[in-house]
C-alpha beads as a LAMMPS data file, in Angstrom:
LAMMPS data file: protein, C-alpha beads

312 atoms
311 bonds

1 atom types
1 bond types

-500.0 500.0 xlo xhi
-500.0 500.0 ylo yhi
-500.0 500.0 zlo zhi

Masses

1 110.0

Atoms # bond

1 1 1 311.154 437.416 54.489
2 1 1 314.069 440.094 56.198
3 1 1 317.304 439.290 56.402
4 1 1 319.163 438.800 59.783
5 1 1 322.351 438.335 58.255
6 1 1 325.081 439.778 59.360
7 1 1 327.599 439.326 57.044
8 1 1 327.833 438.333 53.430
9 1 1 331.292 436.813 51.485
10 1 1 333.006 439.286 49.380
11 1 1 334.187 436.716 46.384
12 1 1 337.391 437.647 48.003
13 1 1 339.583 434.412 48.737
14 1 1 342.888 433.217 50.371
15 1 1 344.552 429.923 50.292
16 1 1 346.037 429.898 54.013
17 1 1 348.427 426.412 55.307
18 1 1 347.885 425.139 59.603
19 1 1 349.434 422.530 59.750
20 1 1 350.403 421.019 56.597
21 1 1 346.834 421.469 56.063
22 1 1 345.456 423.923 52.795
23 1 1 342.114 426.094 53.753
24 1 1 340.807 427.986 51.401
25 1 1 339.083 431.020 53.539
26 1 1 336.669 433.815 51.995
27 1 1 336.952 437.781 53.489
28 1 1 333.446 438.648 55.040
29 1 1 331.572 442.243 54.417
30 1 1 329.613 443.497 56.979
31 1 1 325.687 443.669 56.355
32 1 1 325.003 445.519 59.824
33 1 1 326.101 448.470 61.909
34 1 1 327.164 446.769 65.563
35 1 1 330.334 446.690 68.333
36 1 1 331.561 444.051 69.242
37 1 1 332.050 445.171 73.901
38 1 1 335.960 444.629 73.427
39 1 1 336.385 446.831 70.178
40 1 1 336.495 450.361 70.271
41 1 1 335.165 451.010 67.009
42 1 1 331.518 450.065 65.354
43 1 1 331.525 447.737 62.667
44 1 1 330.190 449.618 60.008
45 1 1 327.826 448.130 56.645
46 1 1 330.017 447.586 54.053
47 1 1 333.270 447.184 56.592
48 1 1 335.658 444.546 55.418
49 1 1 335.851 441.947 58.150
50 1 1 338.984 438.789 58.278
51 1 1 338.690 435.227 56.599
52 1 1 336.600 432.599 57.021
53 1 1 336.209 429.251 55.667
54 1 1 332.962 428.484 56.288
55 1 1 329.816 430.201 57.888
56 1 1 329.478 428.014 60.636
57 1 1 333.066 429.267 61.910
58 1 1 331.481 433.156 62.515
59 1 1 327.690 432.861 63.970
60 1 1 325.568 435.174 62.520
61 1 1 323.894 436.390 65.966
62 1 1 325.510 438.466 68.476
63 1 1 328.114 440.554 68.363
64 1 1 330.613 438.249 67.117
65 1 1 332.961 439.464 64.813
66 1 1 336.195 438.672 63.192
67 1 1 338.504 441.372 62.252
68 1 1 341.419 442.704 60.059
69 1 1 343.678 439.442 58.436
70 1 1 342.542 437.049 61.518
71 1 1 341.172 433.728 60.130
72 1 1 338.797 431.001 61.704
73 1 1 338.372 427.441 60.064
74 1 1 337.923 424.133 59.899
75 1 1 335.462 423.621 63.160
76 1 1 336.100 426.160 65.167
77 1 1 333.897 428.748 66.206
78 1 1 333.091 432.739 67.146
79 1 1 329.971 433.487 68.656
80 1 1 328.055 435.388 71.297
81 1 1 329.637 438.883 71.505
82 1 1 333.259 437.695 70.706
83 1 1 335.868 439.103 68.703
84 1 1 339.041 437.892 67.266
85 1 1 341.115 440.270 65.327
86 1 1 344.649 441.460 64.127
87 1 1 346.437 438.029 63.399
88 1 1 345.193 435.811 65.029
89 1 1 343.856 432.024 64.330
90 1 1 341.095 430.150 65.966
91 1 1 341.098 425.962 64.490
92 1 1 340.618 422.879 64.820
93 1 1 337.360 422.775 67.561
94 1 1 338.331 426.223 69.065
95 1 1 335.624 428.275 70.863
96 1 1 335.312 431.644 71.396
97 1 1 332.551 432.720 73.067
98 1 1 331.147 435.254 75.578
99 1 1 332.930 439.155 75.533
100 1 1 335.969 436.111 74.747
101 1 1 338.918 438.389 72.513
102 1 1 341.663 436.829 70.217
103 1 1 343.862 439.178 68.689
104 1 1 347.431 440.393 67.362
105 1 1 349.027 437.512 66.846
106 1 1 347.326 434.230 68.920
107 1 1 346.883 431.053 67.935
108 1 1 343.226 428.497 69.467
109 1 1 343.570 425.637 68.296
110 1 1 342.577 422.665 69.824
111 1 1 339.579 422.474 71.845
112 1 1 340.228 425.483 73.655
113 1 1 337.632 427.250 74.817
114 1 1 337.896 431.240 75.408
115 1 1 334.857 432.737 77.489
116 1 1 333.925 435.272 79.871
117 1 1 335.918 438.791 79.441
118 1 1 339.171 436.337 78.728
119 1 1 341.917 437.509 76.293
120 1 1 344.588 436.221 73.917
121 1 1 347.181 437.965 72.267
122 1 1 350.316 438.940 71.548
123 1 1 352.233 435.360 70.265
124 1 1 349.792 433.429 73.150
125 1 1 349.252 429.999 71.844
126 1 1 346.698 427.738 73.864
127 1 1 345.801 424.391 72.284
128 1 1 344.174 420.451 73.815
129 1 1 341.349 420.563 76.528
130 1 1 341.431 424.442 78.369
131 1 1 339.080 426.445 79.418
132 1 1 340.507 430.563 79.719
133 1 1 337.579 431.869 81.138
134 1 1 336.378 434.871 83.506
135 1 1 339.007 438.287 83.302
136 1 1 342.089 435.742 82.582
137 1 1 345.041 437.491 79.899
138 1 1 346.691 435.150 77.822
139 1 1 349.758 436.848 76.677
140 1 1 354.325 437.368 75.600
141 1 1 354.936 433.449 73.976
142 1 1 352.738 431.524 76.679
143 1 1 351.818 428.434 75.407
144 1 1 348.845 426.469 77.584
145 1 1 348.312 422.411 76.684
146 1 1 345.335 420.616 77.977
147 1 1 346.352 417.608 77.458
148 1 1 343.637 415.458 79.566
149 1 1 339.779 415.298 77.831
150 1 1 338.461 413.759 80.495
151 1 1 339.470 416.741 83.311
152 1 1 339.893 419.918 81.538
153 1 1 342.107 422.199 82.822
154 1 1 340.056 425.927 83.116
155 1 1 341.683 428.699 84.298
156 1 1 339.411 431.638 86.077
157 1 1 339.698 434.907 87.481
158 1 1 341.671 438.353 87.919
159 1 1 345.467 437.171 86.440
160 1 1 347.937 437.284 84.042
161 1 1 349.828 434.558 82.011
162 1 1 352.630 435.844 80.701
163 1 1 356.229 433.778 79.322
164 1 1 359.265 435.598 80.435
165 1 1 360.593 434.652 77.510
166 1 1 358.129 436.764 75.180
167 1 1 358.739 440.690 73.548
168 1 1 356.301 442.405 74.575
169 1 1 354.419 443.091 71.099
170 1 1 352.450 446.868 71.576
171 1 1 348.489 447.292 71.285
172 1 1 348.461 450.416 68.770
173 1 1 344.952 451.493 68.591
174 1 1 343.473 454.117 65.864
175 1 1 340.595 455.978 67.202
176 1 1 338.759 458.814 66.162
177 1 1 337.419 461.837 67.984
178 1 1 333.736 460.771 67.795
179 1 1 334.972 457.072 69.424
180 1 1 336.712 458.523 72.124
181 1 1 333.708 461.061 73.019
182 1 1 331.486 458.382 72.886
183 1 1 332.713 455.254 74.375
184 1 1 333.838 455.701 78.083
185 1 1 336.066 452.316 78.786
186 1 1 339.185 452.349 76.799
187 1 1 341.155 450.158 78.971
188 1 1 342.637 451.317 82.542
189 1 1 343.922 455.019 82.766
190 1 1 347.417 454.161 84.253
191 1 1 348.380 451.776 81.193
192 1 1 347.234 453.703 78.341
193 1 1 349.017 456.444 76.461
194 1 1 347.060 458.811 73.750
195 1 1 349.525 460.619 71.168
196 1 1 346.091 462.932 69.791
197 1 1 346.269 465.358 66.865
198 1 1 343.820 468.470 66.663
199 1 1 343.742 471.165 64.449
200 1 1 345.331 474.254 65.415
201 1 1 343.052 476.451 63.115
202 1 1 340.432 475.355 64.544
203 1 1 341.792 475.251 68.105
204 1 1 342.519 479.302 67.465
205 1 1 339.421 480.220 65.821
206 1 1 336.872 477.824 66.994
207 1 1 335.275 478.567 70.557
208 1 1 333.169 475.423 69.839
209 1 1 336.156 473.455 69.425
210 1 1 338.288 471.783 72.073
211 1 1 341.094 469.013 72.675
212 1 1 339.518 465.949 73.436
213 1 1 339.006 465.202 77.213
214 1 1 341.276 462.256 78.323
215 1 1 340.394 462.975 82.115
216 1 1 339.773 459.318 83.437
217 1 1 340.527 457.310 80.106
218 1 1 344.940 458.027 79.960
219 1 1 347.161 459.276 81.943
220 1 1 349.284 460.310 79.672
221 1 1 348.407 462.371 76.342
222 1 1 350.501 464.135 74.207
223 1 1 348.934 466.405 72.512
224 1 1 349.749 467.573 68.739
225 1 1 348.800 470.422 66.564
226 1 1 348.343 469.051 63.098
227 1 1 346.210 470.782 60.238
228 1 1 345.506 469.038 56.784
229 1 1 347.709 471.065 54.483
230 1 1 351.435 470.523 56.826
231 1 1 354.169 469.098 54.967
232 1 1 356.046 468.175 57.988
233 1 1 355.683 467.970 61.439
234 1 1 357.588 469.279 62.978
235 1 1 356.546 467.651 66.492
236 1 1 357.408 464.050 65.530
237 1 1 360.727 463.787 67.603
238 1 1 358.823 465.056 70.581
239 1 1 355.993 461.592 69.589
240 1 1 359.513 459.685 69.622
241 1 1 360.575 461.042 73.086
242 1 1 356.754 460.156 74.433
243 1 1 356.493 456.876 72.555
244 1 1 359.975 455.446 73.902
245 1 1 358.715 457.233 77.521
246 1 1 355.491 454.769 77.459
247 1 1 357.471 451.882 76.701
248 1 1 360.339 452.377 79.073
249 1 1 357.267 452.535 81.266
250 1 1 355.645 449.196 80.356
251 1 1 352.366 450.921 79.035
252 1 1 350.294 448.541 76.811
253 1 1 348.149 450.805 74.907
254 1 1 348.947 453.096 72.494
255 1 1 345.756 455.284 71.408
256 1 1 346.702 457.304 68.550
257 1 1 343.507 459.713 68.105
258 1 1 343.016 462.768 65.563
259 1 1 338.791 463.717 64.328
260 1 1 338.433 461.205 61.678
261 1 1 340.167 458.326 63.286
262 1 1 341.310 457.617 59.267
263 1 1 344.397 459.968 58.781
264 1 1 347.003 461.500 60.512
265 1 1 346.147 458.683 63.232
266 1 1 346.669 455.668 61.268
267 1 1 349.755 456.942 59.877
268 1 1 350.963 457.631 63.433
269 1 1 350.217 454.556 64.406
270 1 1 351.484 452.385 61.080
271 1 1 355.059 453.898 61.840
272 1 1 354.711 452.474 65.483
273 1 1 354.053 449.249 64.627
274 1 1 356.522 448.960 61.948
275 1 1 359.518 450.053 64.492
276 1 1 359.072 447.538 67.499
277 1 1 356.589 444.792 65.845
278 1 1 357.665 445.525 61.901
279 1 1 353.380 445.434 60.625
280 1 1 352.475 448.317 60.202
281 1 1 351.582 447.232 56.822
282 1 1 348.992 446.077 58.927
283 1 1 347.284 449.014 59.064
284 1 1 348.095 450.195 55.326
285 1 1 346.219 446.798 54.111
286 1 1 343.541 447.725 56.061
287 1 1 340.280 449.422 54.152
288 1 1 339.396 451.182 57.202
289 1 1 341.858 454.090 56.918
290 1 1 344.150 456.139 54.495
291 1 1 347.233 456.559 56.682
292 1 1 349.255 460.148 55.760
293 1 1 352.082 459.520 54.898
294 1 1 354.133 462.407 55.857
295 1 1 352.827 461.731 59.492
296 1 1 353.596 457.802 59.458
297 1 1 357.150 458.828 57.608
298 1 1 357.873 461.706 59.874
299 1 1 357.457 459.449 62.858
300 1 1 359.452 456.074 61.837
301 1 1 362.591 458.475 60.712
302 1 1 361.994 459.999 63.964
303 1 1 361.881 456.321 66.542
304 1 1 364.722 455.368 65.027
305 1 1 367.013 458.438 65.329
306 1 1 365.939 458.324 68.742
307 1 1 366.493 454.898 69.277
308 1 1 369.992 455.705 67.890
309 1 1 370.583 457.752 71.129
310 1 1 369.717 455.406 73.365
311 1 1 372.423 453.747 75.714
312 1 1 372.516 450.361 76.383

Bonds

1 1 1 2
2 1 2 3
3 1 3 4
4 1 4 5
5 1 5 6
6 1 6 7
7 1 7 8
8 1 8 9
9 1 9 10
10 1 10 11
11 1 11 12
12 1 12 13
13 1 13 14
14 1 14 15
15 1 15 16
16 1 16 17
17 1 17 18
18 1 18 19
19 1 19 20
20 1 20 21
21 1 21 22
22 1 22 23
23 1 23 24
24 1 24 25
25 1 25 26
26 1 26 27
27 1 27 28
28 1 28 29
29 1 29 30
30 1 30 31
31 1 31 32
32 1 32 33
33 1 33 34
34 1 34 35
35 1 35 36
36 1 36 37
37 1 37 38
38 1 38 39
39 1 39 40
40 1 40 41
41 1 41 42
42 1 42 43
43 1 43 44
44 1 44 45
45 1 45 46
46 1 46 47
47 1 47 48
48 1 48 49
49 1 49 50
50 1 50 51
51 1 51 52
52 1 52 53
53 1 53 54
54 1 54 55
55 1 55 56
56 1 56 57
57 1 57 58
58 1 58 59
59 1 59 60
60 1 60 61
61 1 61 62
62 1 62 63
63 1 63 64
64 1 64 65
65 1 65 66
66 1 66 67
67 1 67 68
68 1 68 69
69 1 69 70
70 1 70 71
71 1 71 72
72 1 72 73
73 1 73 74
74 1 74 75
75 1 75 76
76 1 76 77
77 1 77 78
78 1 78 79
79 1 79 80
80 1 80 81
81 1 81 82
82 1 82 83
83 1 83 84
84 1 84 85
85 1 85 86
86 1 86 87
87 1 87 88
88 1 88 89
89 1 89 90
90 1 90 91
91 1 91 92
92 1 92 93
93 1 93 94
94 1 94 95
95 1 95 96
96 1 96 97
97 1 97 98
98 1 98 99
99 1 99 100
100 1 100 101
101 1 101 102
102 1 102 103
103 1 103 104
104 1 104 105
105 1 105 106
106 1 106 107
107 1 107 108
108 1 108 109
109 1 109 110
110 1 110 111
111 1 111 112
112 1 112 113
113 1 113 114
114 1 114 115
115 1 115 116
116 1 116 117
117 1 117 118
118 1 118 119
119 1 119 120
120 1 120 121
121 1 121 122
122 1 122 123
123 1 123 124
124 1 124 125
125 1 125 126
126 1 126 127
127 1 127 128
128 1 128 129
129 1 129 130
130 1 130 131
131 1 131 132
132 1 132 133
133 1 133 134
134 1 134 135
135 1 135 136
136 1 136 137
137 1 137 138
138 1 138 139
139 1 139 140
140 1 140 141
141 1 141 142
142 1 142 143
143 1 143 144
144 1 144 145
145 1 145 146
146 1 146 147
147 1 147 148
148 1 148 149
149 1 149 150
150 1 150 151
151 1 151 152
152 1 152 153
153 1 153 154
154 1 154 155
155 1 155 156
156 1 156 157
157 1 157 158
158 1 158 159
159 1 159 160
160 1 160 161
161 1 161 162
162 1 162 163
163 1 163 164
164 1 164 165
165 1 165 166
166 1 166 167
167 1 167 168
168 1 168 169
169 1 169 170
170 1 170 171
171 1 171 172
172 1 172 173
173 1 173 174
174 1 174 175
175 1 175 176
176 1 176 177
177 1 177 178
178 1 178 179
179 1 179 180
180 1 180 181
181 1 181 182
182 1 182 183
183 1 183 184
184 1 184 185
185 1 185 186
186 1 186 187
187 1 187 188
188 1 188 189
189 1 189 190
190 1 190 191
191 1 191 192
192 1 192 193
193 1 193 194
194 1 194 195
195 1 195 196
196 1 196 197
197 1 197 198
198 1 198 199
199 1 199 200
200 1 200 201
201 1 201 202
202 1 202 203
203 1 203 204
204 1 204 205
205 1 205 206
206 1 206 207
207 1 207 208
208 1 208 209
209 1 209 210
210 1 210 211
211 1 211 212
212 1 212 213
213 1 213 214
214 1 214 215
215 1 215 216
216 1 216 217
217 1 217 218
218 1 218 219
219 1 219 220
220 1 220 221
221 1 221 222
222 1 222 223
223 1 223 224
224 1 224 225
225 1 225 226
226 1 226 227
227 1 227 228
228 1 228 229
229 1 229 230
230 1 230 231
231 1 231 232
232 1 232 233
233 1 233 234
234 1 234 235
235 1 235 236
236 1 236 237
237 1 237 238
238 1 238 239
239 1 239 240
240 1 240 241
241 1 241 242
242 1 242 243
243 1 243 244
244 1 244 245
245 1 245 246
246 1 246 247
247 1 247 248
248 1 248 249
249 1 249 250
250 1 250 251
251 1 251 252
252 1 252 253
253 1 253 254
254 1 254 255
255 1 255 256
256 1 256 257
257 1 257 258
258 1 258 259
259 1 259 260
260 1 260 261
261 1 261 262
262 1 262 263
263 1 263 264
264 1 264 265
265 1 265 266
266 1 266 267
267 1 267 268
268 1 268 269
269 1 269 270
270 1 270 271
271 1 271 272
272 1 272 273
273 1 273 274
274 1 274 275
275 1 275 276
276 1 276 277
277 1 277 278
278 1 278 279
279 1 279 280
280 1 280 281
281 1 281 282
282 1 282 283
283 1 283 284
284 1 284 285
285 1 285 286
286 1 286 287
287 1 287 288
288 1 288 289
289 1 289 290
290 1 290 291
291 1 291 292
292 1 292 293
293 1 293 294
294 1 294 295
295 1 295 296
296 1 296 297
297 1 297 298
298 1 298 299
299 1 299 300
300 1 300 301
301 1 301 302
302 1 302 303
303 1 303 304
304 1 304 305
305 1 305 306
306 1 306 307
307 1 307 308
308 1 308 309
309 1 309 310
310 1 310 311
311 1 311 312
């Protein structure tokens, strides 16, 4: 009989503490190639995913996935085409379904449901008898608690709920040329800033090689020439200025892109995450990437220098 399983356990385990209770979670590995609708890159055979307590936490059907350092424990369920990533935590009886997304440090617990195209990210917390649906976004330090079992709180529509006390942590993506050219929707162009690394030798000598076209995908693009043998990054200060400009415009997403989507772009993304979110290690720990350390340190140093020039 054909094996229909989408993932398997790697044998790697760790203990996490949730509300005073310890849980042994297991790392997962993909057995098939697929792509959750809200994930920019495909999941390939052999890719490591996040952590779940039992197979009941993540459906073997659909395009759903638990990625990176995200955790699903207890009776929580991720199913359909839902995507849980970053350091998100899904616990108790929570359900993430449809095309729902949980990212960054968001926590979904109790009997909460995220469905349709709804998202919870940054440090949002959703608990109790709450259903988040439609195109609702819960972000910042927003905390939603549904206390009435008989009269479940339902939030629907095209709205964003954001705590005014929250400090936005940027959504920083690492992408390859192939992903950008084949994926039509990478977010609203006016909310995207892109740092695109390209090979200057190929650009100058190969007529078939061109810069990645971001027309209709991003309104703010910075192209950076960089070959695999450079030991310095002269454009590091230009990158820092571009990033801070994106920050001042309150853009939601920064995309770092290079040919492979594994080296130069990963080093740049790790530097941005480390400088603003103190989470650059999440890129270095992710087996999908091999961050270019020269790029990482050059961009990180440039960001710190630029920060020192800002007059508060």
